[in-house]
C-alpha positions as CSV (number, residue, x, y, z in Angstrom):
1,M,-49.2,305.6,290.4
2,E,-49.0,308.7,292.6
3,I,-46.7,308.3,295.6
4,R,-48.2,309.9,298.7
5,G,-47.3,310.3,302.4
6,D,-49.5,307.3,303.3
7,T,-48.3,305.0,300.5
8,K,-47.4,301.6,301.8
9,V,-44.2,299.9,300.8
10,L,-43.6,296.3,299.9
11,G,-40.4,294.9,298.5
12,I,-37.9,292.1,298.0
13,I,-34.5,291.7,299.8
14,G,-31.6,289.7,298.3
15,Y,-28.1,290.1,297.1
16,P,-27.9,290.7,294.2
17,V,-31.6,291.6,293.6
18,E,-31.5,294.0,290.7
19,H,-32.5,291.2,288.2
20,S,-35.6,290.2,290.3
21,L,-38.9,290.2,288.4
22,S,-41.0,290.3,291.5
23,P,-41.4,294.1,291.2
24,V,-42.8,293.6,287.7
25,I,-45.6,291.3,288.8
26,H,-46.5,292.9,292.1
27,N,-46.6,296.5,290.9
28,A,-48.8,295.3,288.0
29,A,-51.2,293.7,290.5
30,L,-51.2,296.7,292.8
31,K,-51.9,299.0,289.9
32,E,-54.7,296.8,288.7
33,L,-56.5,296.8,292.1
34,K,-55.8,300.5,292.6
35,L,-54.0,299.9,295.9
36,N,-52.0,302.7,297.5
37,C,-48.9,300.7,297.6
38,V,-45.5,300.3,295.8
39,Y,-43.2,297.3,295.6
40,V,-39.4,297.9,295.3
41,A,-36.2,295.9,295.4
42,F,-33.7,296.3,298.3
43,P,-30.2,294.9,297.8
44,V,-29.1,293.6,301.2
45,N,-25.5,292.5,301.7
46,P,-25.5,289.3,303.9
47,E,-23.5,291.1,306.5
48,K,-26.3,293.6,306.9
49,L,-29.2,291.2,307.0
50,K,-30.0,291.6,310.7
51,E,-30.0,295.4,310.3
52,A,-32.2,295.2,307.2
53,I,-34.8,293.1,309.1
54,E,-34.8,295.6,311.9
55,G,-35.2,298.3,309.3
56,I,-38.5,296.7,308.1
57,K,-39.9,297.3,311.5
58,A,-38.4,300.7,312.0
59,L,-39.6,302.0,308.6
60,N,-43.0,300.2,308.8
61,V,-42.5,298.4,305.5
62,A,-45.6,296.3,305.1
63,G,-43.9,293.2,303.9
64,V,-41.1,291.7,301.7
65,N,-40.2,288.8,299.7
66,V,-36.8,287.1,300.4
67,T,-34.5,285.7,297.8
68,I,-31.0,284.4,297.6
69,P,-28.9,284.2,299.7
70,H,-31.2,285.1,302.7
71,K,-34.0,282.5,302.7
72,V,-32.5,280.4,305.5
73,K,-30.6,282.9,307.6
74,V,-33.5,285.4,307.7
75,M,-35.4,283.0,310.0
76,D,-33.1,283.9,312.9
77,Y,-34.4,287.5,312.9
78,L,-38.2,287.0,312.7
79,D,-40.7,287.1,315.5
80,E,-42.8,284.2,314.2
81,I,-42.5,281.5,311.5
82,S,-45.4,279.7,309.9
83,Q,-45.5,276.0,310.5
84,E,-44.9,275.2,306.8
85,A,-41.9,277.5,306.6
86,A,-40.4,276.0,309.7
87,A,-40.8,272.5,308.3
88,I,-39.2,273.6,305.0
89,G,-36.5,275.5,306.7
90,A,-36.7,278.6,304.5
91,V,-38.7,281.8,304.3
92,N,-39.4,283.7,301.2
93,T,-42.2,286.0,302.4
94,I,-42.4,288.3,305.4
95,V,-45.5,290.0,306.7
96,N,-45.3,292.9,309.1
97,E,-48.3,292.6,311.4
98,G,-48.1,295.7,313.7
99,G,-44.4,295.4,314.2
100,R,-44.3,291.6,314.4
101,L,-42.5,290.0,311.5
102,I,-44.0,286.7,310.4
103,G,-42.2,284.5,307.9
104,F,-43.9,282.3,305.4
105,N,-42.8,280.1,302.5
106,T,-44.9,280.6,299.3
107,D,-42.3,279.0,297.0
108,A,-43.4,275.6,298.1
109,S,-47.1,276.1,297.1
110,G,-45.9,278.0,294.0
111,F,-44.0,274.8,292.9
112,K,-47.1,272.6,293.6
113,D,-49.5,274.9,291.8
114,A,-47.2,275.3,288.8
115,L,-47.0,271.6,288.3
116,Y,-50.7,271.1,288.7
117,R,-52.0,274.0,286.7
118,I,-49.5,273.8,283.8
119,A,-48.9,270.1,283.6
120,G,-51.8,268.6,285.5
121,V,-49.3,266.8,287.8
122,D,-50.2,266.0,291.4
123,L,-47.2,265.3,293.6
124,S,-48.9,262.6,295.6
125,G,-47.2,259.3,295.0
126,K,-44.6,260.7,292.6
127,R,-40.9,259.9,292.5
128,V,-38.9,263.1,292.3
129,L,-35.3,263.9,291.5
130,V,-34.3,267.3,292.8
131,L,-31.2,269.0,291.4
132,G,-29.7,271.6,293.7
133,A,-29.8,272.1,297.5
134,G,-30.4,275.9,298.0
135,G,-33.5,277.8,299.2
136,A,-35.6,276.8,296.2
137,A,-34.6,273.2,296.6
138,R,-35.8,273.3,300.2
139,A,-39.2,274.5,299.1
140,V,-39.4,271.9,296.4
141,V,-38.4,269.0,298.7
142,G,-40.6,270.3,301.5
143,Q,-43.7,270.5,299.2
144,C,-43.0,267.0,297.8
145,L,-43.0,265.7,301.4
146,L,-46.1,267.7,302.4
147,S,-47.9,266.5,299.2
148,G,-47.1,262.8,299.8
149,A,-44.4,262.1,297.1
150,S,-43.3,258.5,297.4
151,S,-39.6,259.2,297.1
152,I,-37.3,262.2,296.8
153,I,-33.7,262.0,295.6
154,V,-31.5,265.1,296.0
155,S,-28.4,265.7,294.0
156,N,-26.1,268.7,294.4
157,R,-22.7,269.6,293.1
158,T,-21.5,270.1,296.7
159,K,-22.6,267.0,298.5
160,A,-22.3,268.6,302.0
161,R,-25.1,271.0,301.1
162,A,-27.4,268.1,300.0
163,Q,-26.6,266.3,303.3
164,E,-27.5,269.5,305.2
165,L,-30.8,269.8,303.4
166,V,-31.7,266.1,304.0
167,L,-30.6,266.3,307.6
168,H,-33.0,269.2,308.2
169,F,-36.0,267.2,307.0
170,K,-34.9,264.1,308.9
171,N,-34.6,266.1,312.1
172,A,-38.1,267.5,311.4
173,G,-39.4,263.9,311.2
174,M,-40.2,264.3,307.5
175,G,-37.2,262.7,305.8
176,S,-37.8,259.0,305.8
177,N,-38.1,258.8,302.0
178,I,-35.3,261.2,301.0
179,S,-32.0,260.0,299.7
180,I,-28.9,261.6,298.1
181,I,-26.9,260.7,295.0
182,E,-23.7,262.3,293.6
183,W,-23.9,265.0,291.0
184,G,-23.6,264.1,287.3
185,K,-24.9,262.0,284.5
186,Q,-23.3,258.8,285.5
187,Y,-25.1,259.0,288.9
188,W,-28.5,260.3,287.5
189,R,-28.5,257.4,285.1
190,Q,-28.8,255.0,288.1
191,V,-32.2,256.5,289.1
192,A,-33.5,257.9,285.8
193,A,-35.9,255.1,285.1
194,R,-37.3,255.4,288.6
195,V,-38.4,259.1,288.6
196,D,-41.6,260.8,287.5
197,I,-40.4,264.3,287.9
198,I,-37.0,266.0,287.5
199,A,-37.0,269.4,289.2
200,N,-34.0,271.5,288.7
201,T,-33.4,274.3,291.2
202,A,-29.6,274.7,290.6
203,G,-29.0,278.2,289.4
204,A,-32.4,279.6,290.5
205,G,-32.3,283.3,291.3
206,Q,-29.1,283.8,289.3
207,K,-28.7,286.3,286.4
208,D,-28.2,283.6,283.8
209,D,-31.8,283.0,282.6
210,L,-30.7,280.1,280.4
211,G,-29.9,277.9,283.3
212,L,-27.2,275.3,283.7
213,E,-25.9,272.9,281.0
214,L,-27.1,269.6,282.6
215,E,-26.1,266.3,281.1
216,I,-29.3,264.4,281.5
217,P,-29.3,260.7,280.8
218,W,-32.1,261.0,278.2
219,D,-32.0,257.4,276.9
220,D,-32.7,256.1,280.4
221,L,-35.8,258.1,281.2
222,D,-39.4,257.1,281.1
223,K,-41.2,258.9,278.2
224,N,-43.7,260.4,280.7
225,T,-41.1,262.1,282.9
226,V,-42.0,265.7,283.6
227,F,-39.3,268.4,283.8
228,F,-39.4,271.5,286.0
229,D,-36.8,274.2,286.0
230,A,-36.9,277.0,288.7
231,V,-34.7,279.2,286.5
232,Y,-36.7,281.5,284.3
233,G,-36.1,284.0,281.5
234,P,-37.5,285.2,278.2
235,G,-37.4,281.8,276.6
236,S,-36.9,278.2,277.7
237,T,-33.9,277.3,279.7
238,R,-31.3,274.9,278.2
239,L,-32.8,272.1,280.2
240,L,-36.4,272.7,279.2
241,K,-35.5,273.4,275.6
242,E,-33.8,270.0,275.3
243,A,-36.6,268.3,277.1
244,E,-39.2,269.9,274.8
245,S,-37.3,268.9,271.7
246,R,-37.5,265.3,272.9
247,G,-41.2,265.4,273.6
248,Y,-41.2,265.7,277.4
249,L,-43.8,267.7,279.3
250,T,-42.1,270.8,280.8
251,V,-43.0,273.4,283.4
252,P,-41.1,276.7,283.3
253,G,-39.9,278.4,286.5
254,K,-41.9,281.6,285.7
255,F,-45.0,279.8,286.8
256,M,-43.5,279.1,290.2
257,L,-42.6,282.8,290.4
258,L,-46.2,283.7,289.5
259,Y,-48.0,281.3,291.8
260,Q,-45.8,282.0,294.8
261,G,-46.4,285.7,294.1
262,V,-50.1,285.2,294.1
263,E,-50.0,283.7,297.6
264,A,-47.6,286.3,298.9
265,F,-49.9,289.1,297.5
266,K,-52.8,287.7,299.4
267,L,-50.8,287.4,302.7
268,W,-49.9,291.1,302.4
269,T,-53.2,292.6,301.2
270,G,-55.9,290.0,302.1
271,L,-57.0,290.2,298.5
272,E,-57.0,287.7,295.6
273,A,-54.2,288.6,293.2
274,P,-55.0,289.4,289.5
275,L,-53.1,286.4,288.1
276,E,-53.7,287.2,284.5
277,V,-52.5,290.8,284.9
278,M,-49.4,289.6,286.7
279,E,-48.6,287.0,284.0
280,A,-49.2,289.5,281.2
281,A,-46.8,292.0,282.8
282,L,-44.2,289.3,283.3
283,D,-44.4,288.1,279.7
284,R,-44.2,291.7,278.4
285,F,-41.1,292.3,280.5
286,L,-39.4,289.0,279.5
287,K,-40.0,289.8,275.8
288,G,-38.5,293.3,276.2
289,G,-41.7,295.2,276.2
């Protein structure tokens, strides 16, 4: 596209952020709809987050996505936060409305839409084991609660972070059906037969697109358990590859990326995003094309 004096700027802030695939999908969408706008990545050191948010206003950046490690802390510097993002306790999309920065969370609906559109799974009444306790986990847990999941179990390598996550939802009056278990196979085995969905968020947003090596208690699971992994790359993650080989239904993290991107695109532009174009661009990039 031709960059002009009136070209609008969208972007993503994170640290690191060079590996983000959001520029791939959003620039494809902007080009398809012939919008005079460009989407770029901004590496923002956590120590400079406040200045970066002030810079969005000063430079009239139209909006940004927010990735690790800023999804929670960024809320301190915004003018307004959507009801859903406040409930979740994390923001991944900022819209600049005339100098007022409004925070949203499209990760949550991206997770919900990925499960439903790819696997036909509705979260209502489901029992979910969530691995991880970062920003992506907040979105997953929050959407499970908003969608009426019957129980949510959180497991994180650092138990204090899991406790912090659960405390947030309990303080928001949403956490009556959330519990915590220790990290590892011996603990997951205790609940394996009682979960419908295993949603891994540990390692999401990191450079390793194969994900973590997780010791899942396969023999204790129900055969209808659905696996979701927020980590994405050119192929299946270690977790999803193993699940697929055992006949389980899987939902790759790239679909959460796509569907949250579709919603963010609409928040910024007011237009329906060209999903197929975005998915094709993502697949080409992941395959090295």
